[in-house]
C-alpha positions as CSV (number, residue, x, y, z in Angstrom):
1,X,7.5,5.3,6.7
2,X,5.1,6.5,3.3
3,X,7.3,5.9,0.5
4,X,7.2,4.1,-2.7
5,X,10.3,2.8,-3.5
6,X,10.3,3.3,-8.0
7,X,13.6,1.9,-8.7
8,X,16.5,1.4,-7.3
9,X,20.7,0.3,-8.4
10,X,23.9,0.1,-6.9
11,X,24.5,3.8,-6.0
12,X,21.4,5.0,-6.1
13,X,17.8,4.4,-5.5
14,X,14.8,6.6,-6.4
15,X,11.5,6.8,-4.6
16,X,7.9,8.9,-4.6
17,X,6.3,10.1,-1.8
18,X,2.8,10.3,-2.4
19,X,0.3,12.5,-0.6
20,X,2.2,12.4,2.7
21,X,-0.6,13.7,4.7
22,X,0.1,17.8,6.2
23,X,2.0,17.7,10.0
24,X,4.1,19.0,12.8
25,X,8.0,19.5,12.3
26,X,9.4,16.1,13.2
27,X,12.8,15.6,14.8
28,X,16.0,16.6,13.5
29,X,17.6,13.9,11.3
30,X,20.5,13.1,9.6
31,X,21.6,10.3,7.2
32,X,23.9,8.7,5.6
33,X,23.1,9.2,1.9
34,X,22.4,11.9,0.3
35,X,19.1,12.9,-1.2
36,X,18.2,15.3,-4.2
37,X,14.2,15.7,-4.6
38,X,11.9,17.4,-7.1
39,X,8.2,18.9,-5.9
40,X,5.0,17.5,-7.8
41,X,1.9,18.8,-5.4
42,X,1.9,20.6,-2.3
43,X,3.9,22.5,0.0
44,X,6.5,21.6,2.6
45,X,9.0,23.5,4.6
46,X,12.5,21.6,4.4
47,X,14.8,23.0,7.6
48,X,18.4,22.3,6.9
49,X,20.9,24.0,9.2
50,X,19.9,27.0,10.4
51,X,18.4,27.5,6.7
52,X,14.6,27.7,5.9
53,X,13.3,27.0,2.6
54,X,9.8,26.7,1.1
55,X,9.4,23.7,-1.5
56,X,5.7,24.1,-4.0
57,X,5.7,22.2,-7.1
58,X,8.8,22.2,-9.5
59,X,10.5,23.4,-7.4
60,X,14.4,20.8,-6.3
61,X,16.4,20.6,-2.8
62,X,19.6,18.6,-2.0
63,X,19.7,17.4,1.1
64,X,23.5,16.6,1.7
65,X,24.5,13.2,3.6
66,X,25.0,13.5,7.1
67,X,23.5,17.5,7.3
68,X,20.8,17.7,10.2
69,X,17.8,18.6,8.6
70,X,14.0,18.5,9.4
71,X,11.2,17.9,6.6
72,X,7.2,20.1,8.2
73,X,4.4,19.0,5.4
74,X,1.9,22.1,4.6
75,X,-0.3,20.7,2.3
76,X,-0.8,17.6,1.0
77,X,3.0,16.3,-0.5
78,X,3.9,14.4,-3.5
79,X,7.7,14.4,-4.9
80,X,9.8,12.4,-6.2
81,X,13.2,11.4,-4.4
82,X,16.2,10.0,-5.2
83,X,19.2,8.9,-2.9
84,X,22.9,8.0,-2.8
85,X,23.9,5.7,-1.9
86,X,19.9,3.9,-2.3
87,X,18.3,4.5,1.0
88,X,16.9,1.2,1.9
89,X,20.3,-1.1,1.6
90,X,21.6,-2.0,5.4
91,X,18.4,-0.1,6.8
92,X,19.5,3.1,5.9
93,X,16.0,4.5,6.0
94,X,16.2,2.9,9.8
95,X,19.2,5.0,11.2
96,X,18.4,6.5,14.2
97,X,17.4,10.7,14.3
98,X,20.2,12.8,15.6
99,X,19.1,15.0,18.8
């Protein structure tokens, strides 16, 4: 999926998305973990439920566990994210997308 895992514990993991290229909005996703993130560079739209948030350098965000959401990268995007529980455990990263 493009991320680099920086650290992982029992209850949380930290990953880096580095220079993710601009893309069209992907299909809605729903994950079995909570995500918090911080934008280092670039711009991205986060569509969370009925709300759209423009993420720019210095912004932070939260996607609650089970929330339907979409990311649309507008400019090469670099951010760090923490997931709890760790996204990579039990193939949570591979969870099927919601329709």
